[in-house]
PDBQT receptor file of N, H, CA, C and O in Angstrom, charges set to zero:
ATOM      1  N   MET A   1    -258.267  38.365-167.046  1.00  0.00    +0.000 N 
ATOM      2  CA  MET A   1    -256.997  39.078-167.091  1.00  0.00    +0.000 C 
ATOM      3  C   MET A   1    -256.384  39.022-165.704  1.00  0.00    +0.000 C 
ATOM      4  O   MET A   1    -257.020  39.415-164.726  1.00  0.00    +0.000 OA
ATOM      5  N   GLY A   2    -255.167  38.541-165.614  1.00  0.00    +0.000 N 
ATOM      6  H   GLY A   2    -254.651  38.222-166.409  1.00  0.00    +0.000 HD
ATOM      7  CA  GLY A   2    -254.453  38.508-164.348  1.00  0.00    +0.000 C 
ATOM      8  C   GLY A   2    -253.719  39.816-164.111  1.00  0.00    +0.000 C 
ATOM      9  O   GLY A   2    -253.508  40.597-165.039  1.00  0.00    +0.000 OA
ATOM     10  N   VAL A   3    -253.336  40.047-162.880  1.00  0.00    +0.000 N 
ATOM     11  H   VAL A   3    -253.507  39.413-162.127  1.00  0.00    +0.000 HD
ATOM     12  CA  VAL A   3    -252.622  41.269-162.516  1.00  0.00    +0.000 C 
ATOM     13  C   VAL A   3    -251.322  40.891-161.818  1.00  0.00    +0.000 C 
ATOM     14  O   VAL A   3    -251.309  40.062-160.908  1.00  0.00    +0.000 OA
ATOM     15  N   ILE A   4    -250.241  41.505-162.253  1.00  0.00    +0.000 N 
ATOM     16  H   ILE A   4    -250.251  42.178-162.992  1.00  0.00    +0.000 HD
ATOM     17  CA  ILE A   4    -248.932  41.329-161.639  1.00  0.00    +0.000 C 
ATOM     18  C   ILE A   4    -248.455  42.712-161.223  1.00  0.00    +0.000 C 
ATOM     19  O   ILE A   4    -248.588  43.665-161.991  1.00  0.00    +0.000 OA
ATOM     20  N   THR A   5    -247.910  42.835-160.042  1.00  0.00    +0.000 N 
ATOM     21  H   THR A   5    -247.802  42.061-159.418  1.00  0.00    +0.000 HD
ATOM     22  CA  THR A   5    -247.385  44.117-159.586  1.00  0.00    +0.000 C 
ATOM     23  C   THR A   5    -245.867  44.068-159.609  1.00  0.00    +0.000 C 
ATOM     24  O   THR A   5    -245.261  43.216-158.960  1.00  0.00    +0.000 OA
ATOM     25  N   LEU A   6    -245.249  44.978-160.354  1.00  0.00    +0.000 N 
ATOM     26  H   LEU A   6    -245.741  45.671-160.881  1.00  0.00    +0.000 HD
ATOM     27  CA  LEU A   6    -243.799  45.107-160.424  1.00  0.00    +0.000 C 
ATOM     28  C   LEU A   6    -243.432  46.532-160.065  1.00  0.00    +0.000 C 
ATOM     29  O   LEU A   6    -244.169  47.463-160.388  1.00  0.00    +0.000 OA
ATOM     30  N   GLU A   7    -242.319  46.710-159.411  1.00  0.00    +0.000 N 
ATOM     31  H   GLU A   7    -241.720  45.954-159.149  1.00  0.00    +0.000 HD
ATOM     32  CA  GLU A   7    -241.866  48.056-159.064  1.00  0.00    +0.000 C 
ATOM     33  C   GLU A   7    -240.717  48.433-159.972  1.00  0.00    +0.000 C 
ATOM     34  O   GLU A   7    -239.794  47.646-160.180  1.00  0.00    +0.000 OA
ATOM     35  N   GLY A   8    -240.776  49.644-160.515  1.00  0.00    +0.000 N 
ATOM     36  H   GLY A   8    -241.527  50.283-160.346  1.00  0.00    +0.000 HD
ATOM     37  CA  GLY A   8    -239.717  50.134-161.385  1.00  0.00    +0.000 C 
ATOM     38  C   GLY A   8    -239.329  51.538-160.974  1.00  0.00    +0.000 C 
ATOM     39  O   GLY A   8    -239.752  52.035-159.930  1.00  0.00    +0.000 OA
ATOM     40  N   ILE A   9    -238.515  52.171-161.809  1.00  0.00    +0.000 N 
ATOM     41  H   ILE A   9    -238.171  51.767-162.657  1.00  0.00    +0.000 HD
ATOM     42  CA  ILE A   9    -238.049  53.525-161.514  1.00  0.00    +0.000 C 
ATOM     43  C   ILE A   9    -237.964  54.302-162.824  1.00  0.00    +0.000 C 
ATOM     44  O   ILE A   9    -237.718  53.728-163.884  1.00  0.00    +0.000 OA
ATOM     45  N   VAL A  10    -238.171  55.614-162.736  1.00  0.00    +0.000 N 
ATOM     46  H   VAL A  10    -238.371  56.081-161.875  1.00  0.00    +0.000 HD
ATOM     47  CA  VAL A  10    -238.061  56.483-163.908  1.00  0.00    +0.000 C 
ATOM     48  C   VAL A  10    -236.686  57.138-163.881  1.00  0.00    +0.000 C 
ATOM     49  O   VAL A  10    -236.301  57.761-162.891  1.00  0.00    +0.000 OA
ATOM     50  N   GLU A  11    -235.954  56.990-164.978  1.00  0.00    +0.000 N 
ATOM     51  H   GLU A  11    -236.266  56.484-165.782  1.00  0.00    +0.000 HD
ATOM     52  CA  GLU A  11    -234.653  57.635-165.140  1.00  0.00    +0.000 C 
ATOM     53  C   GLU A  11    -234.608  58.248-166.523  1.00  0.00    +0.000 C 
ATOM     54  O   GLU A  11    -234.918  57.582-167.511  1.00  0.00    +0.000 OA
ATOM     55  N   ASP A  12    -234.228  59.497-166.601  1.00  0.00    +0.000 N 
ATOM     56  H   ASP A  12    -233.976  60.038-165.799  1.00  0.00    +0.000 HD
ATOM     57  CA  ASP A  12    -234.182  60.231-167.878  1.00  0.00    +0.000 C 
ATOM     58  C   ASP A  12    -235.518  60.161-168.611  1.00  0.00    +0.000 C 
ATOM     59  O   ASP A  12    -235.556  60.064-169.838  1.00  0.00    +0.000 OA
ATOM     60  N   GLY A  13    -236.617  60.210-167.852  1.00  0.00    +0.000 N 
ATOM     61  H   GLY A  13    -236.586  60.288-166.855  1.00  0.00    +0.000 HD
ATOM     62  CA  GLY A  13    -237.948  60.213-168.456  1.00  0.00    +0.000 C 
ATOM     63  C   GLY A  13    -238.426  58.867-168.951  1.00  0.00    +0.000 C 
ATOM     64  O   GLY A  13    -239.493  58.791-169.561  1.00  0.00    +0.000 OA
ATOM     65  N   GLN A  14    -237.680  57.802-168.713  1.00  0.00    +0.000 N 
ATOM     66  H   GLN A  14    -236.814  57.863-168.217  1.00  0.00    +0.000 HD
ATOM     67  CA  GLN A  14    -238.053  56.464-169.175  1.00  0.00    +0.000 C 
ATOM     68  C   GLN A  14    -238.303  55.562-167.969  1.00  0.00    +0.000 C 
ATOM     69  O   GLN A  14    -237.551  55.581-166.995  1.00  0.00    +0.000 OA
ATOM     70  N   PHE A  15    -239.368  54.778-168.054  1.00  0.00    +0.000 N 
ATOM     71  H   PHE A  15    -239.979  54.763-168.845  1.00  0.00    +0.000 HD
ATOM     72  CA  PHE A  15    -239.689  53.846-166.984  1.00  0.00    +0.000 C 
ATOM     73  C   PHE A  15    -238.938  52.551-167.222  1.00  0.00    +0.000 C 
ATOM     74  O   PHE A  15    -238.958  52.007-168.326  1.00  0.00    +0.000 OA
ATOM     75  N   GLY A  16    -238.275  52.058-166.188  1.00  0.00    +0.000 N 
ATOM     76  H   GLY A  16    -238.258  52.500-165.291  1.00  0.00    +0.000 HD
ATOM     77  CA  GLY A  16    -237.532  50.820-166.335  1.00  0.00    +0.000 C 
ATOM     78  C   GLY A  16    -237.783  49.876-165.178  1.00  0.00    +0.000 C 
ATOM     79  O   GLY A  16    -238.085  50.294-164.060  1.00  0.00    +0.000 OA
ATOM     80  N   LEU A  17    -237.653  48.605-165.473  1.00  0.00    +0.000 N 
ATOM     81  H   LEU A  17    -237.408  48.266-166.381  1.00  0.00    +0.000 HD
ATOM     82  CA  LEU A  17    -237.781  47.562-164.449  1.00  0.00    +0.000 C 
ATOM     83  C   LEU A  17    -236.387  47.077-164.066  1.00  0.00    +0.000 C 
ATOM     84  O   LEU A  17    -235.447  47.208-164.850  1.00  0.00    +0.000 OA
ATOM     85  N   PRO A  18    -236.250  46.523-162.876  1.00  0.00    +0.000 N 
ATOM     86  CA  PRO A  18    -234.961  45.926-162.522  1.00  0.00    +0.000 C 
ATOM     87  C   PRO A  18    -234.590  44.824-163.511  1.00  0.00    +0.000 C 
ATOM     88  O   PRO A  18    -235.473  44.223-164.121  1.00  0.00    +0.000 OA
ATOM     89  N   ALA A  19    -233.317  44.557-163.673  1.00  0.00    +0.000 N 
ATOM     90  H   ALA A  19    -232.599  45.046-163.177  1.00  0.00    +0.000 HD
ATOM     91  CA  ALA A  19    -232.843  43.557-164.638  1.00  0.00    +0.000 C 
ATOM     92  C   ALA A  19    -233.400  42.171-164.344  1.00  0.00    +0.000 C 
ATOM     93  O   ALA A  19    -233.458  41.322-165.233  1.00  0.00    +0.000 OA
ATOM     94  N   THR A  20    -233.805  41.942-163.114  1.00  0.00    +0.000 N 
ATOM     95  H   THR A  20    -233.758  42.632-162.392  1.00  0.00    +0.000 HD
ATOM     96  CA  THR A  20    -234.329  40.620-162.759  1.00  0.00    +0.000 C 
ATOM     97  C   THR A  20    -235.773  40.416-163.214  1.00  0.00    +0.000 C 
ATOM     98  O   THR A  20    -236.252  39.282-163.234  1.00  0.00    +0.000 OA
ATOM     99  N   ASP A  21    -236.472  41.488-163.579  1.00  0.00    +0.000 N 
ATOM    100  H   ASP A  21    -236.083  42.409-163.563  1.00  0.00    +0.000 HD
ATOM    101  CA  ASP A  21    -237.867  41.383-164.043  1.00  0.00    +0.000 C 
ATOM    102  C   ASP A  21    -237.912  41.497-165.554  1.00  0.00    +0.000 C 
ATOM    103  O   ASP A  21    -237.342  42.425-166.128  1.00  0.00    +0.000 OA
ATOM    104  N   ARG A  22    -238.581  40.563-166.197  1.00  0.00    +0.000 N 
ATOM    105  H   ARG A  22    -239.044  39.809-165.730  1.00  0.00    +0.000 HD
ATOM    106  CA  ARG A  22    -238.703  40.566-167.651  1.00  0.00    +0.000 C 
ATOM    107  C   ARG A  22    -240.167  40.444-168.038  1.00  0.00    +0.000 C 
ATOM    108  O   ARG A  22    -240.913  39.689-167.414  1.00  0.00    +0.000 OA
ATOM    109  N   LEU A  23    -240.581  41.175-169.052  1.00  0.00    +0.000 N 
ATOM    110  H   LEU A  23    -239.975  41.788-169.558  1.00  0.00    +0.000 HD
ATOM    111  CA  LEU A  23    -241.917  41.067-169.622  1.00  0.00    +0.000 C 
ATOM    112  C   LEU A  23    -241.776  40.674-171.078  1.00  0.00    +0.000 C 
ATOM    113  O   LEU A  23    -240.772  40.986-171.718  1.00  0.00    +0.000 OA
ATOM    114  N   LEU A  24    -242.773  39.993-171.597  1.00  0.00    +0.000 N 
ATOM    115  H   LEU A  24    -243.588  39.739-171.077  1.00  0.00    +0.000 HD
ATOM    116  CA  LEU A  24    -242.761  39.631-173.010  1.00  0.00    +0.000 C 
ATOM    117  C   LEU A  24    -242.873  40.891-173.857  1.00  0.00    +0.000 C 
ATOM    118  O   LEU A  24    -243.504  41.866-173.449  1.00  0.00    +0.000 OA
ATOM    119  N   GLU A  25    -242.264  40.868-175.027  1.00  0.00    +0.000 N 
ATOM    120  H   GLU A  25    -241.751  40.076-175.358  1.00  0.00    +0.000 HD
ATOM    121  CA  GLU A  25    -242.352  42.010-175.945  1.00  0.00    +0.000 C 
ATOM    122  C   GLU A  25    -243.814  42.311-176.253  1.00  0.00    +0.000 C 
ATOM    123  O   GLU A  25    -244.638  41.403-176.364  1.00  0.00    +0.000 OA
ATOM    124  N   ARG A  26    -244.115  43.574-176.387  1.00  0.00    +0.000 N 
ATOM    125  H   ARG A  26    -243.445  44.311-176.297  1.00  0.00    +0.000 HD
ATOM    126  CA  ARG A  26    -245.451  44.078-176.732  1.00  0.00    +0.000 C 
ATOM    127  C   ARG A  26    -246.499  43.775-175.664  1.00  0.00    +0.000 C 
ATOM    128  O   ARG A  26    -247.695  43.752-175.958  1.00  0.00    +0.000 OA
ATOM    129  N   THR A  27    -246.058  43.541-174.423  1.00  0.00    +0.000 N 
ATOM    130  H   THR A  27    -245.087  43.559-174.185  1.00  0.00    +0.000 HD
ATOM    131  CA  THR A  27    -246.983  43.354-173.315  1.00  0.00    +0.000 C 
ATOM    132  C   THR A  27    -247.629  44.696-172.998  1.00  0.00    +0.000 C 
ATOM    133  O   THR A  27    -246.932  45.702-172.860  1.00  0.00    +0.000 OA
ATOM    134  N   ARG A  28    -248.945  44.720-172.883  1.00  0.00    +0.000 N 
ATOM    135  H   ARG A  28    -249.511  43.903-172.996  1.00  0.00    +0.000 HD
ATOM    136  CA  ARG A  28    -249.655  45.942-172.520  1.00  0.00    +0.000 C 
ATOM    137  C   ARG A  28    -249.492  46.144-171.018  1.00  0.00    +0.000 C 
ATOM    138  O   ARG A  28    -249.756  45.236-170.231  1.00  0.00    +0.000 OA
ATOM    139  N   VAL A  29    -249.053  47.345-170.624  1.00  0.00    +0.000 N 
ATOM    140  H   VAL A  29    -248.838  48.082-171.264  1.00  0.00    +0.000 HD
ATOM    141  CA  VAL A  29    -248.847  47.638-169.212  1.00  0.00    +0.000 C 
ATOM    142  C   VAL A  29    -249.585  48.923-168.842  1.00  0.00    +0.000 C 
ATOM    143  O   VAL A  29    -249.837  49.777-169.692  1.00  0.00    +0.000 OA
ATOM    144  N   TYR A  30    -249.920  49.039-167.579  1.00  0.00    +0.000 N 
ATOM    145  H   TYR A  30    -249.715  48.345-166.889  1.00  0.00    +0.000 HD
ATOM    146  CA  TYR A  30    -250.537  50.241-167.028  1.00  0.00    +0.000 C 
ATOM    147  C   TYR A  30    -249.662  50.691-165.872  1.00  0.00    +0.000 C 
ATOM    148  O   TYR A  30    -249.281  49.878-165.029  1.00  0.00    +0.000 OA
ATOM    149  N   VAL A  31    -249.342  51.962-165.823  1.00  0.00    +0.000 N 
ATOM    150  H   VAL A  31    -249.651  52.623-166.507  1.00  0.00    +0.000 HD
ATOM    151  CA  VAL A  31    -248.479  52.484-164.777  1.00  0.00    +0.000 C 
ATOM    152  C   VAL A  31    -249.332  53.259-163.782  1.00  0.00    +0.000 C 
ATOM    153  O   VAL A  31    -250.035  54.197-164.158  1.00  0.00    +0.000 OA
ATOM    154  N   VAL A  32    -249.272  52.870-162.527  1.00  0.00    +0.000 N 
ATOM    155  H   VAL A  32    -248.701  52.108-162.221  1.00  0.00    +0.000 HD
ATOM    156  CA  VAL A  32    -249.968  53.566-161.440  1.00  0.00    +0.000 C 
ATOM    157  C   VAL A  32    -248.904  54.259-160.613  1.00  0.00    +0.000 C 
ATOM    158  O   VAL A  32    -247.942  53.625-160.180  1.00  0.00    +0.000 OA
ATOM    159  N   ILE A  33    -249.067  55.562-160.389  1.00  0.00    +0.000 N 
ATOM    160  H   ILE A  33    -249.848  56.077-160.740  1.00  0.00    +0.000 HD
ATOM    161  CA  ILE A  33    -248.058  56.329-159.670  1.00  0.00    +0.000 C 
ATOM    162  C   ILE A  33    -248.648  56.758-158.331  1.00  0.00    +0.000 C 
ATOM    163  O   ILE A  33    -249.366  57.756-158.268  1.00  0.00    +0.000 OA
ATOM    164  N   PRO A  34    -248.357  56.022-157.262  1.00  0.00    +0.000 N 
ATOM    165  CA  PRO A  34    -248.912  56.371-155.957  1.00  0.00    +0.000 C 
ATOM    166  C   PRO A  34    -248.265  57.636-155.395  1.00  0.00    +0.000 C 
ATOM    167  O   PRO A  34    -247.053  57.688-155.184  1.00  0.00    +0.000 OA
ATOM    168  N   GLY A  35    -249.082  58.641-155.159  1.00  0.00    +0.000 N 
ATOM    169  H   GLY A  35    -250.066  58.600-155.330  1.00  0.00    +0.000 HD
ATOM    170  CA  GLY A  35    -248.583  59.884-154.583  1.00  0.00    +0.000 C 
ATOM    171  C   GLY A  35    -247.584  60.603-155.464  1.00  0.00    +0.000 C 
ATOM    172  O   GLY A  35    -246.877  61.497-154.998  1.00  0.00    +0.000 OA
ATOM    173  N   GLY A  36    -247.515  60.225-156.725  1.00  0.00    +0.000 N 
ATOM    174  H   GLY A  36    -248.089  59.499-157.103  1.00  0.00    +0.000 HD
ATOM    175  CA  GLY A  36    -246.538  60.827-157.621  1.00  0.00    +0.000 C 
ATOM    176  C   GLY A  36    -246.985  62.165-158.156  1.00  0.00    +0.000 C 
ATOM    177  O   GLY A  36    -248.146  62.550-158.022  1.00  0.00    +0.000 OA
ATOM    178  N   LYS A  37    -246.066  62.856-158.753  1.00  0.00    +0.000 N 
ATOM    179  H   LYS A  37    -245.122  62.543-158.862  1.00  0.00    +0.000 HD
ATOM    180  CA  LYS A  37    -246.350  64.149-159.363  1.00  0.00    +0.000 C 
ATOM    181  C   LYS A  37    -245.982  64.068-160.831  1.00  0.00    +0.000 C 
ATOM    182  O   LYS A  37    -245.008  63.419-161.212  1.00  0.00    +0.000 OA
ATOM    183  N   PHE A  38    -246.770  64.731-161.636  1.00  0.00    +0.000 N 
ATOM    184  H   PHE A  38    -247.561  65.258-161.327  1.00  0.00    +0.000 HD
ATOM    185  CA  PHE A  38    -246.569  64.730-163.077  1.00  0.00    +0.000 C 
ATOM    186  C   PHE A  38    -246.162  66.121-163.504  1.00  0.00    +0.000 C 
ATOM    187  O   PHE A  38    -246.812  67.098-163.132  1.00  0.00    +0.000 OA
ATOM    188  N   GLN A  39    -245.105  66.228-164.274  1.00  0.00    +0.000 N 
ATOM    189  H   GLN A  39    -244.577  65.434-164.577  1.00  0.00    +0.000 HD
ATOM    190  CA  GLN A  39    -244.650  67.510-164.785  1.00  0.00    +0.000 C 
ATOM    191  C   GLN A  39    -244.716  67.468-166.306  1.00  0.00    +0.000 C 
ATOM    192  O   GLN A  39    -243.929  66.764-166.939  1.00  0.00    +0.000 OA
ATOM    193  N   PRO A  40    -245.655  68.222-166.908  1.00  0.00    +0.000 N 
ATOM    194  CA  PRO A  40    -245.742  68.218-168.369  1.00  0.00    +0.000 C 
ATOM    195  C   PRO A  40    -244.463  68.782-168.991  1.00  0.00    +0.000 C 
ATOM    196  O   PRO A  40    -243.782  69.617-168.396  1.00  0.00    +0.000 OA
ATOM    197  N   LEU A  41    -244.154  68.308-170.194  1.00  0.00    +0.000 N 
ATOM    198  H   LEU A  41    -244.707  67.629-170.677  1.00  0.00    +0.000 HD
ATOM    199  CA  LEU A  41    -242.948  68.765-170.871  1.00  0.00    +0.000 C 
ATOM    200  C   LEU A  41    -243.044  70.216-171.290  1.00  0.00    +0.000 C 
ATOM    201  O   LEU A  41    -242.058  70.949-171.221  1.00  0.00    +0.000 OA
ATOM    202  N   SER A  42    -244.230  70.643-171.726  1.00  0.00    +0.000 N 
ATOM    203  H   SER A  42    -245.031  70.047-171.782  1.00  0.00    +0.000 HD
ATOM    204  CA  SER A  42    -244.394  72.028-172.137  1.00  0.00    +0.000 C 
ATOM    205  C   SER A  42    -245.845  72.438-171.942  1.00  0.00    +0.000 C 
ATOM    206  O   SER A  42    -246.736  71.599-171.816  1.00  0.00    +0.000 OA
ATOM    207  N   THR A  43    -246.057  73.728-171.922  1.00  0.00    +0.000 N 
ATOM    208  H   THR A  43    -245.333  74.410-172.025  1.00  0.00    +0.000 HD
ATOM    209  CA  THR A  43    -247.397  74.268-171.768  1.00  0.00    +0.000 C 
ATOM    210  C   THR A  43    -247.629  75.304-172.859  1.00  0.00    +0.000 C 
ATOM    211  O   THR A  43    -246.781  76.164-173.103  1.00  0.00    +0.000 OA
ATOM    212  N   ILE A  44    -248.762  75.218-173.500  1.00  0.00    +0.000 N 
ATOM    213  H   ILE A  44    -249.451  74.520-173.302  1.00  0.00    +0.000 HD
ATOM    214  CA  ILE A  44    -249.124  76.214-174.501  1.00  0.00    +0.000 C 
ATOM    215  C   ILE A  44    -250.220  77.078-173.889  1.00  0.00    +0.000 C 
ATOM    216  O   ILE A  44    -251.345  76.622-173.683  1.00  0.00    +0.000 OA
ATOM    217  N   GLY A  45    -249.884  78.296-173.610  1.00  0.00    +0.000 N 
ATOM    218  H   GLY A  45    -248.970  78.666-173.777  1.00  0.00    +0.000 HD
ATOM    219  CA  GLY A  45    -250.842  79.203-173.000  1.00  0.00    +0.000 C 
ATOM    220  C   GLY A  45    -251.685  79.915-174.045  1.00  0.00    +0.000 C 
ATOM    221  O   GLY A  45    -251.364  79.901-175.234  1.00  0.00    +0.000 OA
ATOM    222  N   SER A  46    -252.742  80.524-173.600  1.00  0.00    +0.000 N 
ATOM    223  H   SER A  46    -253.002  80.536-172.635  1.00  0.00    +0.000 HD
ATOM    224  CA  SER A  46    -253.585  81.309-174.490  1.00  0.00    +0.000 C 
ATOM    225  C   SER A  46    -252.870  82.612-174.817  1.00  0.00    +0.000 C 
ATOM    226  O   SER A  46    -252.178  83.178-173.970  1.00  0.00    +0.000 OA
ATOM    227  N   PRO A  47    -253.039  83.086-176.050  1.00  0.00    +0.000 N 
ATOM    228  CA  PRO A  47    -252.400  84.363-176.390  1.00  0.00    +0.000 C 
ATOM    229  C   PRO A  47    -253.046  85.500-175.603  1.00  0.00    +0.000 C 
ATOM    230  O   PRO A  47    -254.247  85.475-175.336  1.00  0.00    +0.000 OA
ATOM    231  N   ARG A  48    -252.269  86.463-175.246  1.00  0.00    +0.000 N 
ATOM    232  H   ARG A  48    -251.293  86.483-175.463  1.00  0.00    +0.000 HD
ATOM    233  CA  ARG A  48    -252.748  87.629-174.515  1.00  0.00    +0.000 C 
ATOM    234  C   ARG A  48    -252.288  88.892-175.237  1.00  0.00    +0.000 C 
ATOM    235  O   ARG A  48    -251.183  88.957-175.775  1.00  0.00    +0.000 OA
ATOM    236  N   LEU A  49    -253.148  89.871-175.232  1.00  0.00    +0.000 N 
ATOM    237  H   LEU A  49    -254.046  89.818-174.795  1.00  0.00    +0.000 HD
ATOM    238  CA  LEU A  49    -252.780  91.157-175.807  1.00  0.00    +0.000 C 
ATOM    239  C   LEU A  49    -252.104  92.005-174.744  1.00  0.00    +0.000 C 
ATOM    240  O   LEU A  49    -252.529  92.026-173.589  1.00  0.00    +0.000 OA
ATOM    241  N   VAL A  50    -251.058  92.698-175.139  1.00  0.00    +0.000 N 
ATOM    242  H   VAL A  50    -250.713  92.681-176.077  1.00  0.00    +0.000 HD
ATOM    243  CA  VAL A  50    -250.403  93.612-174.216  1.00  0.00    +0.000 C 
ATOM    244  C   VAL A  50    -251.361  94.751-173.890  1.00  0.00    +0.000 C 
ATOM    245  O   VAL A  50    -251.423  95.212-172.751  1.00  0.00    +0.000 OA
ATOM    246  N   HIS A  51    -252.111  95.203-174.904  1.00  0.00    +0.000 N 
ATOM    247  H   HIS A  51    -252.060  94.828-175.829  1.00  0.00    +0.000 HD
ATOM    248  CA  HIS A  51    -253.087  96.281-174.737  1.00  0.00    +0.000 C 
ATOM    249  C   HIS A  51    -254.461  95.735-175.121  1.00  0.00    +0.000 C 
ATOM    250  O   HIS A  51    -254.821  95.776-176.297  1.00  0.00    +0.000 OA
ATOM    251  N   PRO A  52    -255.246  95.220-174.150  1.00  0.00    +0.000 N 
ATOM    252  CA  PRO A  52    -256.551  94.618-174.450  1.00  0.00    +0.000 C 
ATOM    253  C   PRO A  52    -257.499  95.539-175.206  1.00  0.00    +0.000 C 
ATOM    254  O   PRO A  52    -258.397  95.065-175.902  1.00  0.00    +0.000 OA
ATOM    255  N   GLU A  53    -257.312  96.840-175.078  1.00  0.00    +0.000 N 
ATOM    256  H   GLU A  53    -256.583  97.225-174.513  1.00  0.00    +0.000 HD
ATOM    257  CA  GLU A  53    -258.190  97.770-175.804  1.00  0.00    +0.000 C 
ATOM    258  C   GLU A  53    -258.013  97.667-177.315  1.00  0.00    +0.000 C 
ATOM    259  O   GLU A  53    -258.860  98.157-178.062  1.00  0.00    +0.000 OA
ATOM    260  N   GLN A  54    -256.935  97.044-177.783  1.00  0.00    +0.000 N 
ATOM    261  H   GLN A  54    -256.247  96.646-177.177  1.00  0.00    +0.000 HD
ATOM    262  CA  GLN A  54    -256.716  96.861-179.217  1.00  0.00    +0.000 C 
ATOM    263  C   GLN A  54    -257.516  95.685-179.782  1.00  0.00    +0.000 C 
ATOM    264  O   GLN A  54    -257.491  95.464-180.993  1.00  0.00    +0.000 OA
ATOM    265  N   ALA A  55    -258.224  94.926-178.944  1.00  0.00    +0.000 N 
ATOM    266  H   ALA A  55    -258.245  95.105-177.960  1.00  0.00    +0.000 HD
ATOM    267  CA  ALA A  55    -258.972  93.755-179.391  1.00  0.00    +0.000 C 
ATOM    268  C   ALA A  55    -260.047  94.122-180.404  1.00  0.00    +0.000 C 
ATOM    269  O   ALA A  55    -260.362  93.317-181.280  1.00  0.00    +0.000 OA
ATOM    270  N   ALA A  56    -260.613  95.308-180.305  1.00  0.00    +0.000 N 
ATOM    271  H   ALA A  56    -260.357  95.962-179.593  1.00  0.00    +0.000 HD
ATOM    272  CA  ALA A  56    -261.665  95.725-181.242  1.00  0.00    +0.000 C 
ATOM    273  C   ALA A  56    -261.157  95.717-182.679  1.00  0.00    +0.000 C 
ATOM    274  O   ALA A  56    -261.936  95.475-183.601  1.00  0.00    +0.000 OA
ATOM    275  N   GLY A  57    -259.878  95.975-182.887  1.00  0.00    +0.000 N 
ATOM    276  H   GLY A  57    -259.246  96.172-182.138  1.00  0.00    +0.000 HD
ATOM    277  CA  GLY A  57    -259.310  95.985-184.234  1.00  0.00    +0.000 C 
ATOM    278  C   GLY A  57    -259.075  94.584-184.796  1.00  0.00    +0.000 C 
ATOM    279  O   GLY A  57    -258.665  94.453-185.949  1.00  0.00    +0.000 OA
ATOM    280  N   LEU A  58    -259.321  93.545-184.018  1.00  0.00    +0.000 N 
ATOM    281  H   LEU A  58    -259.654  93.651-183.081  1.00  0.00    +0.000 HD
ATOM    282  CA  LEU A  58    -259.069  92.177-184.471  1.00  0.00    +0.000 C 
ATOM    283  C   LEU A  58    -260.346  91.441-184.865  1.00  0.00    +0.000 C 
ATOM    284  O   LEU A  58    -260.319  90.225-185.053  1.00  0.00    +0.000 OA
ATOM    285  N   LYS A  59    -261.460  92.155-184.993  1.00  0.00    +0.000 N 
ATOM    286  H   LYS A  59    -261.482  93.143-184.840  1.00  0.00    +0.000 HD
ATOM    287  CA  LYS A  59    -262.721  91.500-185.338  1.00  0.00    +0.000 C 
ATOM    288  C   LYS A  59    -262.658  90.946-186.751  1.00  0.00    +0.000 C 
ATOM    289  O   LYS A  59    -262.067  91.554-187.643  1.00  0.00    +0.000 OA
ATOM    290  N   LYS A  60    -263.281  89.773-186.948  1.00  0.00    +0.000 N 
ATOM    291  H   LYS A  60    -263.762  89.279-186.224  1.00  0.00    +0.000 HD
ATOM    292  CA  LYS A  60    -263.333  89.168-188.269  1.00  0.00    +0.000 C 
ATOM    293  C   LYS A  60    -264.363  89.884-189.117  1.00  0.00    +0.000 C 
ATOM    294  O   LYS A  60    -265.370  90.380-188.612  1.00  0.00    +0.000 OA
ATOM    295  N   GLY A  61    -264.107  89.930-190.373  1.00  0.00    +0.000 N 
ATOM    296  H   GLY A  61    -263.289  89.527-190.784  1.00  0.00    +0.000 HD
ATOM    297  CA  GLY A  61    -265.061  90.552-191.300  1.00  0.00    +0.000 C 
ATOM    298  C   GLY A  61    -264.930  89.933-192.677  1.00  0.00    +0.000 C 
ATOM    299  O   GLY A  61    -263.940  89.266-192.979  1.00  0.00    +0.000 OA
ATOM    300  N   MET A  62    -265.928  90.156-193.504  1.00  0.00    +0.000 N 
ATOM    301  H   MET A  62    -266.732  90.697-193.258  1.00  0.00    +0.000 HD
ATOM    302  CA  MET A  62    -265.932  89.646-194.883  1.00  0.00    +0.000 C 
ATOM    303  C   MET A  62    -265.399  90.714-195.816  1.00  0.00    +0.000 C 
ATOM    304  O   MET A  62    -265.799  91.876-195.748  1.00  0.00    +0.000 OA
ATOM    305  N   VAL A  63    -264.495  90.306-196.685  1.00  0.00    +0.000 N 
ATOM    306  H   VAL A  63    -264.170  89.362-196.740  1.00  0.00    +0.000 HD
ATOM    307  CA  VAL A  63    -263.963  91.214-197.699  1.00  0.00    +0.000 C 
ATOM    308  C   VAL A  63    -264.222  90.565-199.045  1.00  0.00    +0.000 C 
ATOM    309  O   VAL A  63    -263.864  89.408-199.264  1.00  0.00    +0.000 OA
ATOM    310  N   GLU A  64    -264.840  91.307-199.941  1.00  0.00    +0.000 N 
ATOM    311  H   GLU A  64    -265.131  92.247-199.763  1.00  0.00    +0.000 HD
ATOM    312  CA  GLU A  64    -265.124  90.750-201.278  1.00  0.00    +0.000 C 
ATOM    313  C   GLU A  64    -264.180  91.331-202.306  1.00  0.00    +0.000 C 
ATOM    314  O   GLU A  64    -264.262  90.986-203.485  1.00  0.00    +0.000 OA
TER     315      GLU A  64
């Protein structure tokens, strides 16, 4: 497997290459971000109780 290094830029969340660089369709690429920062689109946090003392009322049980 050969390696080619191309420089591109991210705009509107999409990675693009300069118009002078072309890759074949369906070419597998790997993006290395030197010193870059990643910002996730969203975060799903763990649920928290406003009153933790109410947790005892949330125990699972069997009902027949």
